[in-house]
SEVEX-598782 format. One record per residue (C-alpha): residue number from 1; x, y, z. Coordinates in pm, whole numbers. Example, Ala and Ser with C-alpha at 12.3 -4.5 7.8 and 13.67 -1.06 7.14 Angstrom:
<1,<1230,-450,780>>
<2,<1367,-106,714>>
//
This chain:
<1,<8384,10472,10344>>
<2,<8672,10554,10111>>
<3,<8657,10870,9901>>
<4,<8782,10840,9544>>
<5,<8857,11107,9286>>
<6,<8871,11002,8920>>
<7,<9072,11214,8679>>
<8,<8971,11161,8317>>
<9,<8637,11116,8142>>
<10,<8735,10891,7855>>
<11,<8625,10528,7835>>
<12,<8815,10401,8141>>
<13,<8760,10711,8353>>
<14,<8387,10718,8278>>
<15,<8336,10351,8364>>
<16,<8538,10379,8686>>
<17,<8359,10694,8800>>
<18,<8011,10559,8728>>
<19,<8078,10220,8886>>
<20,<8256,10358,9193>>
<21,<7968,10600,9250>>
<22,<7737,10299,9290>>
<23,<7951,10115,9547>>
<24,<7870,10077,9914>>
<25,<8218,10114,10064>>
<26,<8350,10376,9822>>
<27,<8230,10726,9743>>
<28,<8304,10925,9427>>
<29,<8441,11251,9567>>
<30,<8520,11430,9241>>
<31,<8537,11344,8871>>
<32,<8752,11566,8653>>
<33,<8719,11604,8278>>
<34,<8872,11870,8056>>
<35,<8551,11888,7856>>
<36,<8204,11740,7896>>
<37,<7955,11636,7629>>
<38,<7719,11924,7555>>
<39,<7897,12107,7839>>
<40,<7681,11916,8089>>
<41,<7890,11846,8399>>
<42,<7757,11542,8593>>
<43,<7714,11506,8967>>
<44,<8053,11544,9139>>
<45,<8200,11645,8803>>
<46,<8451,11928,8769>>
<47,<8630,12089,8477>>
<48,<8907,12264,8670>>
<49,<9180,12047,8819>>
<50,<9374,12312,9008>>
<51,<9175,12289,9332>>
<52,<9123,11918,9389>>
<53,<8978,11828,9728>>
<54,<9140,11569,9953>>
<55,<9049,11205,9888>>
<56,<9165,10860,9996>>
<57,<9249,10761,9639>>
<58,<9314,10952,9317>>
<59,<9270,10747,8998>>
<60,<9442,10898,8694>>
<61,<9265,10759,8387>>
<62,<9426,10961,8108>>
<63,<9662,10898,7817>>
<64,<10006,10763,7909>>
<65,<10174,11084,7795>>
<66,<9964,11291,8039>>
<67,<10005,11080,8354>>
<68,<10317,11247,8490>>
<69,<10196,11603,8432>>
<70,<9865,11527,8604>>
<71,<10046,11369,8900>>
<72,<10234,11693,8963>>
<73,<9903,11858,9049>>
<74,<9829,11609,9329>>
<75,<9968,11646,9681>>
<76,<10274,11424,9729>>
<77,<10125,11274,10046>>
<78,<9811,11146,9872>>
<79,<9764,10798,9727>>
<80,<9737,10805,9348>>
<81,<9730,10538,9077>>
<82,<9721,10529,8700>>
<83,<9535,10281,8478>>
<84,<9798,10214,8213>>
<85,<9934,9874,8123>>
<86,<10247,10010,7957>>
<87,<10357,10282,8202>>
<88,<10578,10196,8500>>
<89,<10486,10283,8857>>
<90,<10811,10483,8857>>
<91,<10632,10761,8670>>
<92,<10524,10859,9023>>
<93,<10882,10894,9146>>
<94,<10795,11193,9366>>
<95,<10499,11027,9538>>
<96,<10565,10784,9823>>
<97,<10211,10648,9800>>
<98,<10135,10542,9446>>
<99,<10030,10244,9242>>
<100,<9862,10102,8934>>
<101,<9507,9985,8865>>
<102,<9508,9835,8514>>
<103,<9191,9660,8390>>
<104,<9277,9393,8132>>
<105,<8973,9458,7919>>
<106,<8867,9656,7613>>
<107,<8650,9926,7768>>
<108,<8386,10151,7614>>
<109,<8154,10397,7785>>
<110,<7828,10225,7690>>
<111,<7884,9875,7835>>
<112,<7709,9769,8156>>
<113,<7882,9569,8430>>
<114,<8207,9604,8237>>
<115,<8427,9524,8538>>
<116,<8243,9210,8649>>
<117,<8496,8921,8633>>
<118,<8747,9156,8469>>
<119,<9107,9087,8578>>
<120,<9296,9388,8713>>
<121,<9674,9411,8735>>
<122,<9745,9601,9055>>
<123,<10061,9735,9215>>
<124,<10138,9973,9502>>
<125,<10444,10094,9689>>
<126,<10283,10039,10031>>
<127,<10099,9730,10153>>
<128,<9806,9923,10301>>
<129,<9751,10095,9968>>
<130,<9770,9762,9785>>
<131,<9501,9629,10018>>
<132,<9282,9927,9932>>
<133,<9316,9846,9561>>
<134,<9227,9483,9630>>
<135,<8914,9596,9814>>
<136,<8816,9829,9530>>
<137,<8858,9561,9262>>
<138,<8653,9310,9461>>
<139,<8385,9574,9520>>
<140,<8370,9621,9142>>
<141,<8319,9240,9117>>
<142,<8649,9207,8938>>
<143,<8954,8988,9002>>
<144,<9303,9110,9085>>
<145,<9658,8995,9019>>
<146,<9952,9164,9190>>
<147,<10215,9224,8920>>
<148,<10516,9451,8898>>
<149,<10556,9702,8617>>
<150,<10759,9471,8391>>
<151,<10511,9186,8429>>
<152,<10220,9421,8365>>
<153,<10389,9563,8053>>
<154,<10411,9211,7911>>
<155,<10043,9152,7989>>
<156,<9967,9472,7798>>
<157,<10185,9364,7505>>
<158,<10008,9029,7492>>
<159,<9671,9206,7508>>
<160,<9761,9424,7209>>
<161,<9842,9114,7003>>
<162,<9533,8922,7116>>
<163,<9282,9208,7115>>
<164,<9387,9502,6898>>
<165,<9577,9315,6628>>
<166,<9323,9033,6603>>
<167,<9041,9288,6569>>
<168,<9234,9456,6286>>
<169,<9282,9123,6109>>
<170,<8908,9052,6139>>
<171,<8841,9397,5990>>
<172,<9066,9304,5696>>
<173,<8874,8980,5643>>
<174,<8537,9156,5657>>
<175,<8664,9419,5412>>
<176,<8744,9145,5159>>
<177,<8386,9017,5189>>
<178,<8236,9365,5158>>
<179,<8445,9464,4856>>
<180,<8366,9142,4670>>
<181,<7993,9119,4749>>
<182,<8040,8811,4965>>
<183,<7816,8794,5276>>
<184,<8022,8834,5592>>
<185,<7772,8603,5765>>
<186,<7939,8308,5589>>
<187,<8258,8376,5788>>
<188,<8098,8432,6131>>
<189,<8061,8062,6230>>
<190,<8431,8012,6150>>
<191,<8520,8318,6357>>
<192,<8317,8195,6654>>
<193,<8472,7849,6632>>
<194,<8823,7997,6613>>
<195,<8768,8203,6929>>
<196,<8620,7905,7114>>
<197,<8909,7682,7005>>
<198,<9185,7915,7126>>
<199,<9010,7957,7462>>
<200,<9024,7584,7530>>
<201,<9334,7471,7339>>
<202,<9695,7573,7284>>
<203,<9693,7806,6978>>
<204,<10029,7666,6868>>
<205,<9891,7312,6844>>
<206,<9568,7394,6659>>
<207,<9716,7623,6391>>
<208,<9586,7533,6044>>
<209,<9581,7694,5700>>
<210,<9798,7721,5387>>
<211,<10098,7873,5568>>
<212,<10098,7595,5829>>
<213,<10089,7319,5566>>
<214,<10316,7521,5331>>
<215,<10064,7518,5048>>
<216,<10253,7749,4812>>
<217,<9994,7729,4532>>
<218,<9715,7860,4758>>
<219,<9942,8126,4906>>
<220,<10028,8250,4557>>
<221,<9662,8251,4452>>
<222,<9570,8459,4757>>
<223,<9838,8715,4677>>
<224,<9706,8741,4320>>
<225,<9360,8821,4456>>
<226,<9491,9124,4647>>
<227,<9557,9458,4481>>
<228,<9657,9653,4791>>
<229,<10034,9648,4845>>
<230,<10004,9694,5222>>
<231,<9762,9403,5248>>
<232,<10002,9183,5051>>
<233,<10289,9282,5280>>
<234,<10083,9202,5590>>
<235,<9974,8866,5444>>
<236,<10335,8777,5362>>
<237,<10460,8884,5706>>
<238,<10204,8670,5889>>
<239,<10268,8379,5653>>
<240,<10641,8403,5722>>
<241,<10580,8416,6097>>
<242,<10360,8104,6089>>
<243,<10613,7910,5881>>
<244,<10902,8011,6106>>
<245,<10710,7908,6419>>
<246,<10698,7547,6299>>
<247,<11052,7507,6165>>
//
């Protein structure tokens, strides 16, 4: 059985700790969090990081800016990984045994079976350590892809466009409905169809709308409907990008 210590009790750290604790071949040794809700420390939880016990794997699930400082507190001979898509493995330049365990998924604390079928980008300096990460991902019922730091950074960049930016655009669309007393439910079938279409077709080929067909009258009418300068700028920027893509 492999002993794992998770450092961080945010969304990713919480899900990893809780799921690892339920595995057969892995044991949650310790789970560090700077603060705990209602000051209730869970089983194996700790709030002081200075005296970490030995473990087979240390998972650092904290903000990118904190990864390096946390790593300095872990023995240089131990195997440690971070969970960031954007941070290089070279952040662990003083550790011979290090790697990355990046789940390509939007993670919240309250979801069940969050890692089932989730793709993980994994990387490690040593083959034996990479094999341990493979075993962990499969135990979590996920899927793994071995990528280097540059490849993983591009996956993360793509994920920000597809997940974070798209969610923001949907928020903007819902806001228009809410502010103009139009039921958002009218838009939901279109949203569902759009998601289904891009999952089975090339998004470039199926692009539609006034920008794609260069319908300047409709574009102008839309701009006249908007009072917010930032919204107009965003609308114009996306319109320009669509037009340029099909030149």
